[in-house]
Structure formats: C-alpha cells, structure tokens
C-alpha positions in Angstrom: -18.7 -3.0 -4.0 -19.1 -6.7 -5.1 -21.4 -7.4 -2.2 -23.5 -4.3 -3.0 -23.9 -5.5 -6.7 -24.8 -9.0 -5.6 -27.4 -7.6 -3.2 -28.8 -5.4 -5.9 -29.0 -8.3 -8.3 -30.7 -10.5 -5.7 -33.3 -7.8 -5.0 -33.9 -7.2 -8.7 -34.2 -10.9 -9.4 -36.6 -11.5 -6.4 -38.8 -8.6 -7.4 -38.9 -9.7 -11.0 -39.6 -13.3 -10.1 -42.5 -12.4 -7.8 -43.9 -10.0 -10.4 -43.7 -12.6 -13.1 -45.2 -15.3 -10.9 -48.1 -13.0 -9.9 -48.8 -12.1 -13.5 -48.7 -15.8 -14.5 -51.2 -16.6 -11.7 -53.5 -13.7 -12.9 -53.4 -15.0 -16.5 -54.3 -18.6 -15.5 -57.0 -17.3 -13.1 -58.5 -15.3 -15.9 -58.3 -18.2 -18.4 -60.0 -20.5 -15.9 -62.8 -18.0 -15.3 -63.3 -17.6 -19.1 -63.1 -21.4 -19.5 -65.7 -22.1 -16.9 -68.1 -19.4 -18.3 -67.7 -21.0 -21.8 -68.3 -24.5 -20.4 -71.5 -23.3 -18.6 -72.7 -21.8 -21.8 -72.2 -25.1 -23.7 -73.7 -27.1 -20.8 -76.9 -25.0 -20.9 -77.1 -25.4 -24.7 -76.5 -29.1 -24.4 -79.2 -29.4 -21.7 -81.7 -27.6 -24.0 -80.8 -29.9 -26.9 -81.2 -33.1 -24.7 -84.6 -31.9 -23.6 -85.9 -31.9 -27.1 -83.6 -34.9 -28.0 -82.1 -32.9 -30.9 -79.4 -30.3 -31.6 -76.3 -31.8 -29.8 -74.6 -31.9 -33.2 -75.0 -28.2 -33.5 -73.4 -27.7 -30.1 -70.3 -29.8 -31.0 -70.2 -28.3 -34.5 -70.1 -24.8 -33.1 -67.3 -25.9 -30.7 -65.4 -27.5 -33.6 -65.5 -24.3 -35.5 -64.4 -22.2 -32.5 -60.8 -21.2 -32.3 -59.0 -22.2 -29.2 -61.3 -25.2 -28.4 -59.4 -28.6 -28.7 -62.5 -30.8 -28.1 -66.0 -30.9 -26.6 -67.7 -34.1 -25.5 -71.1 -34.8 -24.0 -71.8 -38.0 -22.1 -75.0 -39.4 -20.6 -75.3 -40.7 -17.1 -73.7 -44.0 -18.1 -70.6 -42.1 -19.3 -71.4 -43.0 -22.9 -70.3 -40.3 -25.3 -73.4 -39.1 -27.1 -71.8 -36.1 -28.8 -68.1 -35.2 -29.6 -66.2 -32.8 -31.8 -64.5 -36.0 -33.1 -67.4 -38.0 -34.4 -65.3 -41.2 -34.4 -65.5 -41.2 -30.6 -69.3 -41.1 -30.3 -70.8 -44.1 -28.5 -67.5 -44.9 -26.7 -67.4 -45.1 -23.0 -65.5 -42.2 -21.4 -62.7 -43.3 -19.2 -61.6 -39.9 -17.9 -61.9 -38.9 -14.3 -63.5 -35.5 -15.0 -66.7 -36.8 -16.5 -67.1 -39.2 -13.6 -66.5 -36.5 -11.1 -68.9 -34.1 -12.9 -71.7 -36.7 -12.9 -71.4 -36.9 -9.1 -71.2 -33.2 -8.6 -73.9 -31.1 -7.1 -76.4 -29.5 -9.4 -75.5 -26.1 -7.9 -72.3 -26.2 -9.9 -74.3 -24.9 -12.8 -77.2 -23.2 -10.9 -75.3 -21.3 -8.3 -71.8 -21.1 -9.8 -70.0 -23.4 -7.4 -66.5 -24.5 -8.4 -66.6 -26.8 -11.4 -64.3 -29.7 -12.1 -61.1 -28.2 -13.6 -57.9 -29.8 -14.8 -54.9 -28.4 -16.6 -52.6 -30.6 -18.6 -49.4 -28.8 -19.7 -46.9 -29.8 -22.4 -43.5 -28.4 -23.2 -44.8 -25.6 -25.4 -48.6 -25.7 -24.8 -51.3 -27.1 -22.6 -55.0 -27.9 -22.2 -57.5 -26.5 -19.8 -60.2 -29.1 -19.1 -63.5 -28.0 -17.6 -66.2 -30.6 -16.8 -69.8 -29.7 -15.7 -73.0 -31.7 -15.1 -75.8 -31.2 -17.5 -78.9 -30.3 -15.5 -82.5 -31.0 -16.8 -85.4 -30.3 -14.5 -83.2 -30.2 -11.4 -81.6 -33.6 -12.1 -78.3 -34.7 -13.7 -78.9 -35.8 -17.2 -75.3 -36.1 -18.3 -72.0 -34.3 -18.2 -70.0 -32.1 -20.5 -66.2 -31.7 -20.8 -64.5 -29.0 -22.9 -60.8 -28.8 -23.6 -59.3 -25.3 -24.3 -56.0 -24.8 -26.1 -53.5 -22.9 -23.9 -50.9 -22.2 -26.7 -51.7 -18.5 -26.7 -51.8 -18.4 -23.0 -48.4 -20.1 -22.8 -47.1 -17.4 -25.1 -48.5 -14.7 -22.9 -46.9 -16.4 -19.8 -43.6 -16.7 -21.7 -43.9 -13.0 -22.5 -44.4 -12.2 -18.9 -41.3 -14.0 -17.9 -39.3 -12.3 -20.7 -40.6 -9.0 -19.5 -39.5 -10.0 -16.0 -36.1 -11.0 -17.3 -35.8 -7.6 -19.0 -36.8 -5.8 -15.9 -34.3 -7.8 -14.0 -31.5 -6.9 -16.4 -32.5 -3.2 -16.3 -32.7 -3.3 -12.5 -29.4 -5.0 -12.3 -27.8 -2.4 -14.6 -29.3 0.4 -12.6 -28.3 -1.3 -9.3 -24.8 -1.8 -10.6 -24.6 1.9 -11.6 -25.9 3.0 -8.2 -23.4 0.6 -6.5 -20.6 2.0 -8.6 -21.6 5.6 -7.8 -22.0 4.7 -4.2 -18.6 3.0 -4.1 -17.0 6.0 -5.9 -18.5 8.5 -3.5 -18.4 6.6 -0.3 -16.7 3.2 -0.3 -13.6 4.1 -2.3 -12.7 7.3 -0.4 -13.2 5.4 2.9 -10.9 2.7 1.6 -8.3 5.2 0.7 -8.6 6.8 4.2 -8.1 3.4 5.8 -5.1 2.6 3.6 -3.6 6.0 4.3 -4.2 5.6 8.0 -2.4 2.3 8.0 0.6 3.9 6.2 0.7 6.7 8.7 0.6 4.2 11.5 3.6 2.4 10.0 5.5 5.7 9.9 4.9 7.0 6.3 3.8 10.6 6.7 4.1 11.4 3.0 0.7 10.0 1.9 -1.7 12.7 0.7 -5.4 11.9 -0.1 -6.9 13.7 -3.1 -10.0 15.7 -2.1 -12.6 15.3 -4.8 -15.8 16.4 -3.0 -16.9 18.9 -0.4 -19.1 16.5 1.6 -18.2 14.8 4.9 -15.8 12.5 3.2 -14.0 15.4 1.5 -13.8 17.3 4.9 -12.4 14.1 6.5 -9.8 13.8 3.8 -8.8 17.4 4.3 -8.5 16.9 8.0 -6.4 13.8 7.4 -4.0 15.6 5.1 -3.7 18.5 7.6 -3.0 16.0 10.4 -0.2 14.2 8.4 1.3 17.6 7.5 1.4 18.7 11.1 2.8 15.3 12.2 5.5 15.5 9.5 6.4 19.0 10.6 6.5 18.0 14.2 8.7 15.0 13.3 11.0 17.2 11.3 11.2 19.8 14.2 11.9 17.0 16.7 14.7 15.6 14.5 16.2 19.1 14.1 16.0 19.7 17.9 17.6 16.3 18.6 20.4 17.2 16.1 20.8 20.6 17.6 21.1 19.2 21.1 23.7 16.8 19.9 25.7 19.6 18.2 25.4 21.8 21.3 26.8 19.1 23.5 29.5 18.3 20.9 30.3 22.0 20.5 30.8 22.4 24.3 33.0 19.3 24.5 34.9 20.3 21.3 35.6 23.8 22.6 37.0 22.5 25.9 39.1 19.8 24.1 40.3 22.3 21.5 41.4 24.7 24.2 43.3 22.0 26.0 44.9 20.6 22.8 45.8 23.8 20.9 47.9 25.3 23.7 50.4 22.4 23.9 50.0 21.8 20.2 51.2 25.4 19.6 54.2 24.7 21.8 55.0 21.5 19.9 54.8 23.2 16.6 57.0 26.1 17.7 59.6 23.7 19.1 59.6 21.6 16.0 60.0 24.7 13.7 62.9 25.9 15.9 64.6 22.5 15.7 64.1 22.5 11.9 65.7 26.0 11.7 68.8 25.2 13.7 69.5 21.7 12.3 71.3 21.2 9.0 68.9 19.9 6.3 70.9 16.7 5.7 70.4 15.4 9.2 67.6 13.0 10.1 66.5 15.1 13.1 65.6 18.0 10.7 63.4 15.6 8.7 61.7 14.4 11.8 61.1 17.9 13.0 59.5 18.8 9.6 57.2 15.8 10.0 56.2 16.8 13.5 55.5 20.4 12.4 53.4 19.2 9.4 51.3 16.8 11.5 50.8 19.5 14.1 49.4 21.8 11.4 47.1 19.0 10.3 45.8 18.5 13.8 45.3 22.2 14.2 43.4 22.3 10.9 41.2 19.4 12.0 40.4 21.3 15.3 39.4 24.4 13.3 37.1 22.3 11.1 35.5 20.8 14.2 35.0 24.2 15.8 33.5 25.6 12.6 31.0 22.7 12.5 29.9 23.0 16.1 30.3 26.7 17.0 27.2 28.8 16.5 27.6 31.3 13.7 25.3 33.9 12.1 23.9 33.4 8.6 23.7 35.9 5.8 20.6 35.3 3.7 20.0 37.3 0.5 19.0 36.7 -3.1 21.9 35.1 -4.9 22.6 33.5 -8.3 22.7 29.8 -7.6 24.3 28.9 -11.0 27.2 31.3 -10.3 27.7 29.8 -6.8 27.9 26.3 -8.3 30.1 27.4 -11.1 32.6 29.0 -8.7 32.7 25.9 -6.5 33.2 23.8 -9.6 36.1 25.9 -10.7 37.9 25.3 -7.3 37.0 21.6 -7.4 38.4 21.1 -10.9 41.9 22.2 -9.6 41.9 18.9 -7.7 39.9 16.9 -10.2 42.2 17.4 -13.1 45.2 16.0 -11.1 43.6 12.5 -11.2 42.1 12.7 -14.7 38.5 13.6 -13.8 36.3 15.5 -16.3 33.2 17.5 -15.6 29.9 17.7 -17.3 27.4 20.4 -16.4 23.8 21.1 -17.3 22.3 24.3 -15.8 18.6 25.0 -16.1 18.3 28.5 -17.5 14.9 28.9 -15.8 16.4 28.6 -12.3 15.6 31.9 -10.5 17.6 33.8 -7.9 17.3 32.0 -4.5 17.2 33.4 -1.0 20.3 31.8 0.6 23.7 32.2 2.3 26.1 32.3 -0.6 29.2 31.4 1.4 27.6 28.5 3.2 25.9 27.2 0.0 29.3 27.3 -1.9 30.9 25.4 1.0 28.3 22.7 0.8 28.6 22.4 -3.0 32.4 22.3 -2.7 32.2 19.5 -0.1 29.8 17.5 -2.3 32.2 17.9 -5.3 35.3 17.0 -3.2 33.4 13.9 -1.9 32.7 12.8 -5.5 36.3 13.5 -6.6 37.7 11.4 -3.7 35.4 8.6 -4.8 37.2 8.5 -8.2 40.9 8.1 -7.4 41.6 6.6 -10.9 39.6 9.2 -12.9 36.0 9.4 -14.0 33.2 11.9 -14.7 31.8 14.5 -12.4 28.3 15.6 -13.4 26.5 18.7 -12.2 22.8 19.3 -13.1 20.3 21.9 -11.9 16.6 21.7 -12.6 13.6 23.8 -11.6 10.5 21.8 -10.4 7.4 21.8 -12.5 5.5 24.0 -10.0 8.5 26.3 -9.6 8.6 25.9 -5.8 12.0 24.2 -5.6 15.3 23.6 -7.3 17.1 20.2 -7.5 20.8 20.2 -7.7 22.4 16.8 -8.8 26.0 15.9 -8.1 26.9 12.5 -9.6 30.1 10.6 -10.0 31.3 7.3 -11.6 33.3 6.2 -8.6 33.2 3.3 -6.1 29.8 4.0 -4.7 28.7 3.8 -1.1 28.6 0.4 0.7 25.1 -0.6 1.7 26.1 -1.0 5.4 27.3 2.6 5.4 24.3 4.2 3.7 22.5 5.2 7.0 25.6 7.0 8.4 26.7 9.0 5.4 25.7 12.4 6.9 26.7 11.5 10.5 29.5 13.7 11.8 33.0 12.1 11.9 31.9 9.1 9.9 34.2 8.3 7.0 35.2 5.3 4.9 38.5 6.9 3.9 41.7 6.8 5.9 42.5 10.5 5.2 38.9 11.9 5.7 37.7 13.8 8.7 34.0 12.7 8.4 32.8 16.3 8.4 32.3 17.1 4.7 28.9 15.5 4.1 27.8 16.4 7.7 28.4 20.1 6.8 26.4 19.6 3.6 23.5 18.2 5.6 23.8 21.1 8.0 23.8 23.8 5.3 20.8 22.2 3.6 18.9 22.1 6.9 19.7 25.8 7.4 18.0 26.5 4.0 15.0 24.3 4.8 15.9 22.0 2.0 16.5 18.2 1.6 19.3 16.0 0.5 19.4 12.3 -0.4 21.5 10.0 -2.5 21.3 6.8 -4.6 23.9 4.4 -5.8 23.8 3.7 -9.5 24.1 0.1 -10.9 27.7 -0.5 -12.0 29.2 2.1 -9.6 28.8 5.7 -8.8 26.7 7.8 -6.5 24.1 10.5 -7.2 23.5 13.2 -4.6 20.3 15.3 -5.0 20.0 18.5 -3.1 16.6 20.3 -3.1 16.3 23.9 -2.1 13.1 26.1 -2.0 12.8 29.1 -4.3 10.6 31.2 -2.1 11.8 33.0 1.0 8.5 32.0 2.7 9.6 28.4 2.3 13.2 29.1 3.3 13.2 30.6 6.8 16.9 31.2 7.8 17.8 29.3 11.0 21.0 29.9 12.9 23.5 27.0 13.1 23.8 25.3 16.5 
C-alpha cells in the first residue's frame, strides 16, 4: 500500500509541476508579447517626435504616468540619453548592453516584427522585463528606446499558479491515497490474508478461516480456501481416527488372545488359593498368603476385564438424554471416594443446556473417569469443580472438570490420553483413554490445561445437534 501511495504522490506532483511550469511559461510569453507591443508603440511615438525635434518629453511623461512601467529611456546613436522618465539621467551616456545591441539591430525589428532585444531581471519578490528597440526614421536608425516593465503583478500571478498547482497536488494525493486505500482494502489486504493463511496451512494449522467480505473473485477464492481447509481438517481427523481404530483392533486381537491364555490358569490359581484359605486356620501365615494370592488374582482379572472392555467392539445406544442428570449421577458416585480424602465439590450447571443426543452409559463412564482422575490428583484434599456451559451459537456444550491437585508434568502432556500410560503406581492407564474414546464416539473434543500454582482443567466439548453427532461404533 505504501508503494502505491508513493506512486500516486509522485504522479500527482509531476503532473502539477508540469502544469504549473507550463502556466508560468504561458504567462511570461504573454507578458513579453505585451511588452514588445508597448515598446514598439513608444518607439514609433519617439521616432515621430525626433522627426519634428519635439515631443520626447510627452512620450516619457506618458510612460511615467503609466502603471506598471518602471522607466523609459531614449538614446541617440551615440548612446546619449536624450529622454528619460528620470530627468536627472538625461544627457548621461547609457552603459547598458540592451541599447548598444538595439542600435546595431536590423531596422526590420520594428518594420517587420522581428524579435526585439529582451532581457528579464528577476528579484526575490518581483522583476523587470526590459525591451529595447531601434528608433527608425526614414529607413535609418536614429536612436534606441528601452522600456522597463514591472513584473510584480506577474510574479503574483506566477505564485498563484504554483499555489494552485500545490493545491491540485494535495487534492490529487488525497484522492490517490483514498484510491490506494480502497484498492488495498479490496485487493491487497485480502490477498495478503490469503498468503498468510496459506503459510499457516502449510505449517500444519488447519484452523485458520478467512472472512469473506465480497462476492468478487477474491471472495470466491477465500470461500474456496475455507472449503479446502475444512476438507483437509476432516481428512486429517478421519485419518487420525482410522489410525487409532487400527491400533485398537490390533490391540483388541492381541488382548483377547492374551486374556484367554491368562484367565484360564488365573481361575485355577484363584480357586486353589480360596480352597487353601478355607481349610487353613486363620491364625496361620499360609492363610494370610492365600488371601493375598486370591486378592491379587481378582485384581488381575479386573484389569483384564477393563482391557477387554476398552478394546472389544460394542454397540452404542444413542438417544436424547439429560446431560446435567448424567453428570450429577456420576458426581454422586465420585463423591463417595472424594469425601474419604477431604475433597469438596463445586458445581455450576448452565440451565440453558438442552437435551443431547448421546449414549448415557458411555457418557457417564467418561465423566466418572474424569472425576476419579481429578480425585486421585488430590490425595491430601482439595476442590473438585464441575461446570457446564452452552456455546453462544448453541451448537455445542462445554463441560469443565477442574481440580486443585498436583497438575500434569510437562513431559507427560502429550501422552495423557494414550492407553496404558499412567504416572501413578496403582493406575491402569485406561481411564483417560476411555474418556477420549467416548468423546470421539460422540464427535466431540477434549483438551486440558494446567493452572499456575497447581491443578488441571479438563474441557470436554459435545455437539448439541444429532447432525453434528453421528454415532460411531467403538473399535
């Protein structure tokens, strides 16, 4: 835009300068024409007066009374001043170059209108136009005349021309700037936005949306760009989901085989341990060991069931459900564990949240996993905060689960939703993975942030419309 404005200013300045210069030349040319005509008139009058040897005083007197004439002098062929508007200079010898040049000029200067002797002397605020002509009597040079015309008025006219040019330059610059601004607004700026957005997309950011403000070619290009980024984002999302599905399928097949091989001998171990515990007196150490074996076998069996539930395909049951009721029921179960370690709950439910199209059981499981994760992060007590909020455009609902616990280490942030990843010695690493799976089934999104001073905030976003929430079977 700056270059366009500079170009506009340069064009306006050049045009104004040329115009003012041309007007100045026209003014000076007209002044010279008028000055020469006046000088010829005085030369003819002086010639007539010299023929009768009388009347030169009337010629200079008339010039003295004329406005705009600085002086008028008449010399003989010896350059002696024989008449002058300043009588003190009469009988002096003229030393100026114009009279000498006029005395040597051709008589056709007066008779045929050839170019006379002209000189312009300029001062800071004024100037004098000097015109010298030979005085012709009977086809011979009898003397010379020089008239000096005041250019003060002409200088004002020239200054006015330049002021007019400056005004035109300012107006042209303002109009050029306005045109440049409008051009930049309609062409340059949208193109720059497109270039910046293209660079962001090339770097992997597919969230950039260009605002469409016109229906011209630039507007159509912006619409096409937005459509392209949406399709790329959807393809990237589908690719990610396919990759996760393939991993889960492979994990499910492996888990099913491993579970089958483990659960059979595990059942035998648990049965034998229970039998030993039954027939052994309680005060003997072997009974204690048998109890530990039985309890740990149950824990391994429970872990296997969780693994199979995560990886085994299962149908979903989508219908319109009360999201607030689902969250409240999950919170009721979570508080049974939370109160044991001194955790209090704070809730804020948005009353404008509508019924949502979801699988109530799966959604409650996800909310319960999130709450348990927050409770486990506060072993010494704290505050569990649950907030729901409808988006301004009523297309989605945000569910916030926040704690005041230890937070998530920065090096673990990228693996939080990875199956079997956990930072706790007693965790299975499937809780948040199940949450991410449920959210994906509902075509939602989930992310988290760590608050300064400790604590983690999980934000789950679910669509409100069935058109945006297409049920998808778990893999």
